[in-house]
C-alpha positions as CSV (number, residue, x, y, z in Angstrom):
1,M,-16.3,12.5,-26.3
2,D,-14.6,9.0,-25.3
3,R,-11.9,10.4,-22.8
4,R,-16.0,11.8,-21.0
5,R,-17.6,8.1,-20.9
6,N,-13.8,6.7,-19.9
7,R,-13.3,9.3,-16.8
8,K,-17.2,8.9,-15.8
9,H,-16.6,5.3,-16.4
10,S,-13.1,5.2,-14.4
11,N,-14.9,7.0,-11.5
12,N,-17.9,4.9,-11.3
13,W,-15.2,2.2,-11.0
14,N,-13.5,3.8,-7.9
15,N,-16.9,4.4,-6.6
16,Q,-17.5,0.5,-6.1
17,K,-13.8,-0.6,-5.1
18,R,-14.2,2.4,-2.3
19,N,-17.9,0.9,-1.6
20,N,-16.4,-2.8,-1.5
21,E,-13.9,-1.8,0.6
22,Q,-15.8,-0.2,3.2
23,S,-18.3,-2.9,3.4
24,R,-15.5,-5.2,3.8
25,E,-14.6,-3.3,6.6
26,N,-18.2,-3.2,8.1
27,K,-18.6,-6.7,7.6
28,Q,-15.1,-7.4,9.6
29,K,-16.1,-4.6,12.3
30,S,-19.4,-6.4,12.9
31,F,-18.0,-9.8,12.9
32,Q,-15.9,-8.7,15.7
33,F,-18.5,-7.3,17.8
34,N,-20.6,-10.1,17.4
35,K,-17.8,-12.9,18.0
36,A,-17.2,-10.6,21.6
37,L,-20.7,-10.7,22.3
38,Y,-21.6,-14.5,22.0
39,E,-18.3,-14.8,24.4
40,D,-19.7,-12.3,26.9
41,Q,-23.4,-13.6,26.4
42,D,-22.7,-16.2,29.1
43,A,-21.4,-14.2,31.6
44,E,-23.9,-11.6,31.3
45,R,-26.1,-14.6,31.7
46,Q,-24.5,-15.2,35.1
47,R,-24.4,-11.6,36.3
48,L,-28.4,-11.2,35.4
49,A,-29.1,-14.5,37.6
50,A,-27.1,-13.3,40.1
51,I,-28.7,-9.7,40.0
52,Q,-32.2,-12.0,40.3
53,D,-30.8,-14.0,43.4
54,V,-29.8,-10.7,45.6
55,K,-33.5,-9.1,44.3
56,A,-35.3,-12.8,45.4
57,R,-33.7,-12.3,49.1
58,E,-36.5,-11.2,51.5
59,I,-35.2,-8.3,53.6
60,I,-36.7,-7.0,56.2
61,C,-36.2,-2.9,57.4
62,P,-35.4,-3.4,60.7
63,K,-37.2,0.2,61.7
64,C,-41.0,-0.7,60.2
65,G,-40.6,-4.3,59.7
66,Q,-41.8,-4.8,56.6
67,P,-39.5,-6.6,53.0
68,I,-37.5,-4.1,52.0
69,T,-38.7,-4.3,47.7
70,D,-35.9,-2.0,45.9
71,I,-32.2,-2.8,47.6
72,A,-31.5,-0.7,45.3
73,S,-32.9,2.8,46.8
74,A,-32.2,1.3,50.7
75,I,-29.6,2.9,53.0
76,A,-27.6,2.0,55.6
77,D,-28.2,1.8,59.2
78,K,-25.8,3.8,61.2
79,T,-25.0,2.1,64.4
80,T,-25.2,-1.9,62.3
81,G,-24.8,-0.5,58.6
82,Q,-28.2,-2.9,57.8
83,P,-30.4,-1.6,55.2
84,L,-33.6,0.4,56.0
85,H,-36.2,2.1,53.9
86,F,-35.5,5.1,52.5
87,D,-38.3,6.3,53.8
88,C,-38.0,5.2,57.4
89,V,-34.5,6.9,57.2
90,L,-36.5,10.7,56.2
91,N,-39.2,10.2,58.3
92,Q,-36.7,10.0,61.4
93,V,-34.1,12.5,60.4
94,K,-37.8,14.9,60.1
95,Q,-38.5,13.8,63.3
96,S,-35.1,14.4,64.8
97,E,-34.3,17.8,63.1
98,P,-36.9,20.7,63.9
99,T,-37.9,22.5,60.8
100,G,-39.1,26.5,60.8
101,E,-41.6,28.2,58.6
102,N,-40.3,27.7,54.8
103,E,-38.1,25.2,56.1
104,K,-37.8,21.2,54.2
105,V,-35.7,18.0,55.1
106,A,-34.7,16.4,52.0
107,Y,-32.1,13.7,50.4
108,I,-29.3,15.4,48.8
109,G,-27.0,12.5,47.9
110,Q,-24.3,10.7,49.0
111,G,-26.0,9.1,52.2
112,R,-26.6,13.1,53.6
113,F,-29.9,14.5,54.3
114,A,-29.9,18.7,54.7
115,V,-32.7,21.2,56.3
116,L,-33.3,23.5,53.3
117,Q,-34.9,26.9,54.1
118,Y,-36.9,28.4,51.0
119,E,-37.4,32.1,49.9
120,N,-40.8,31.0,49.2
121,I,-41.9,27.5,49.8
122,R,-43.7,27.6,46.7
123,D,-40.6,28.2,44.6
124,Q,-38.4,24.9,45.5
125,R,-35.3,26.4,42.4
126,H,-33.9,28.7,45.7
127,F,-33.3,27.5,48.8
128,T,-30.3,27.6,51.2
129,I,-28.4,24.8,53.0
130,K,-29.2,25.2,56.8
131,K,-28.2,22.2,58.0
132,I,-26.2,19.1,57.1
133,I,-26.8,15.8,58.2
134,E,-24.7,13.0,57.4
135,W,-26.2,9.8,57.7
136,E,-23.8,7.1,56.1
137,N,-20.2,6.8,56.9
138,R,-18.7,7.3,53.3
139,E,-15.4,5.8,54.4
140,E,-17.1,2.1,55.4
141,Q,-19.2,1.0,52.7
142,S,-22.1,-2.0,53.7
143,Q,-21.3,-5.5,52.9
144,W,-25.1,-5.6,51.2
145,R,-23.9,-2.2,49.2
146,E,-20.3,-3.8,48.0
147,E,-22.1,-6.6,46.8
148,L,-25.2,-4.7,44.8
149,S,-22.5,-2.5,43.2
150,G,-20.0,-5.3,42.4
151,L,-23.4,-7.0,40.1
152,Y,-23.8,-4.0,38.9
153,S,-21.2,-2.2,37.8
154,K,-19.3,-4.1,35.6
155,I,-16.8,-2.6,34.0
156,N,-14.6,-4.6,30.8
């Protein structure tokens, strides 16, 4: 009977010791995380202030003359590299590209548009790309886009 009690007491003590060690490790990790967090807070505040500064600038779309409120969704002009409203570019591409029945112009990413042909216009899951329209040059990045991407994608 005494052996069982001693074994049970020993197991409880070992469990307590293990829990204390884990608790110490967790506190150490938390301290290191908080230290890094506080050191980076000043840099983060500066980055957020720079983003707000860029967003506060009034940038006028050369196509329509209206301010661009969401610079992140703007597309660079082919000739000047200046930001344009996404919708202004989409409308220009739609006007310049004739579409037939069951066809539609859509943005497909990376500064490209395409004329899509649907088997059934109501089922837009199945389509064929009929033509790709390169709008933005992939090798050249506009100065305004470089500034914006530099502010948003800081990797430490």
